[in-house]
Steps between C-alpha positions, in 0.01 A plus 500: 500500500841655448721511809855600590611181674397136523665270752419143404595141584450553874458172685305692764401858567436566870266796462442557877165646390288604796194680371630840600550405864802387702530127557422383853464166675464198272492722190871566550565146376324563168761608245245533218702271274438482125688214330645504148443874499596815316476869585420785260621853584426839345622842617658342807170344615381141493214463254447125529625183670373169367601170350779547248277387212239766585751783537682414177174471309364835614809723537783591267788739449775632720770302677455127543676363811533126554482413871651161409270309731576722796268621773377859504410691816425862579802714573574539870368799688739595781294720737762596761852620412755764604731528194612866520818516708877523460686244713413141584539385862662160479700575816173478694445154356826396664390670824176301501697180443701594809180526702387864478126557454336741254400731786848487657661591168255789458562634850874483438469736204456240230184398325293755312685793657831392349358520147357848547814714488632361172155517338445859617838604358461320167379679190202375302710366213697270731188375678327445166789305347546277804129424531463438126775236512327327792155506340632357172612194699148474641360512147730215397352300790146560376381817674289712264335732757669649802409712801790722613527699822689809605607515864878532493507875548264585784498868412276672251757572229643147504160331494385713208828417322449125541146523369626689193748217445220242527295694244801516266552124534134440414535718190829345387455129568256277308310390813254690717630636832256617768644772732453499878604776741659368818636796693380312811756223447699584813560791735804706393780492756434858605136415581552168679401663829254750354246305300246779513729739315552254213130417477437874467745507209329201340147633534557872456776510239595169343160348421351825361803546270498135391131536417567820304782326310238249386722192451430277802186288480544347846628600841667227707623498861713268715271417792713317754593527868838662429373734226146645460240414763137427423388852593785660305424282199133589509579872496739475206277272295189707556691808387614320184144392423380859544757599238375244249740210547396139548639318802746217565674381815805307610309331784587263785822379342679431828248550782116478505430862593168531318614595151265255331211637705587856398520399133148359532374810683633732228412259217851521360561356155751261654685414818842348435739274695255377771755253636368548856142613432224368725233273357236748612676775308527284190129415510421869539709565187302232317170659596626843393630374163864582576757298303769323702831539317741241640877527472647155566844585363539770766428255780736251334774763475448602863524132607157516656387196696138567403324628191175679428192278532456457127305174519265645761446810287412307186273256683329793674420674171742794510630651179865390509785626282876453515789734417879509507546799735814570296710742707865568590488355850257242632420334166715542191283264294380589150345163407126440514552128417718472811227673703253241368732223619519648850124557514453131430772364728458738794139624485314195373390623157438264212691590181187631328403703808847655494458586131163662572657699782782613269274605212129580524488563876820703489343713226198565722732602785631795295180592319612361164271199456297659220799463269748269675531168679308265271485410132156609379364686200537874551792476743861591429699224332744461790600135487778246547590199288655225713696186409358271769266200527238646736414799720623306802849528353524876573541471879647150479802621303695783657840653442473566127235613256298296253336805342561505125332828408346796683238717328373832635201652318566265212864604465785253547704650785720205596610182330711229661 
């Protein structure tokens, strides 16, 4: 069979194959390894993975890439990011080091609110160029699929603008970018004491116009004691579902107010953060098939004394994914390998569990598992070639990258 690309001389290929389902429980430790392997690619899709001798005997043509005895994994799927903004907020990092909490910074006019004005005033070209530069760094660190949220405008025009930027990034960059509307990221300053008025804007104006625009696949909301309550979140999310969007939540990041339980009730695609979620809420999510997207780098950046119950979630059979939560304030981290390290050190994951959470389960958490997250015939050829002795090396080594090459849909998009 003639193909476009053959990657050969791979010491191991960690396929992360899962039979079309997310990996849960003990299956998260099965990397689906094929030794002395090669991969054949045609039209951006994997057509075969097998022993090198079999691939070379049955496929020919195209580009021949020598993996030089490296290890191949799926590209990372980062299912929770906020890359469309103007200014970073490193001053808040210094404030946190001086003892201020996330909520205190927010109430003092920092946090999400401080990013809104500059983002609202920026034109699309500036937002596009800044986000493109950030995402290219993510690609160099192995991310080949990305979820990106709006939420730094909090008015209809600004939210629609950010979603247009996300669509333009998806069209321009070689990776796939999944757009999420997050007009319920915070209450604008003028509505801090009039939540009802802003919810009316969200449900009567913003969500209908976002739906008509047709870019956002998901609607997300920040469900937390100092932002959107359970009842407020339910109203907004139900409205988004009625307008054809799938649902996500920032849930129980700081306090256990019942966000996990609401995610289960509404059968959201995912509930993210979950640093303070109750065990009962997590088990309800499991039973409802909601993916838990954990963000250990955020808790690390916020100097949290406790982390989400990752070990409990895996042992209880939840679908568990991990993400960077890349944003200008609470977590300016663009590295999925670093997130794997923190998941292992702070949440009790094994290295292979962390890889499953960063690939196949992350793909399920953004509805992309039919084409992303594992190396299987028929899926996109999104893959990484690593110079390392074993999969355990990914979280073990942190601070620099051992990725040699990044392929997205069979195209070389980064080379060390």
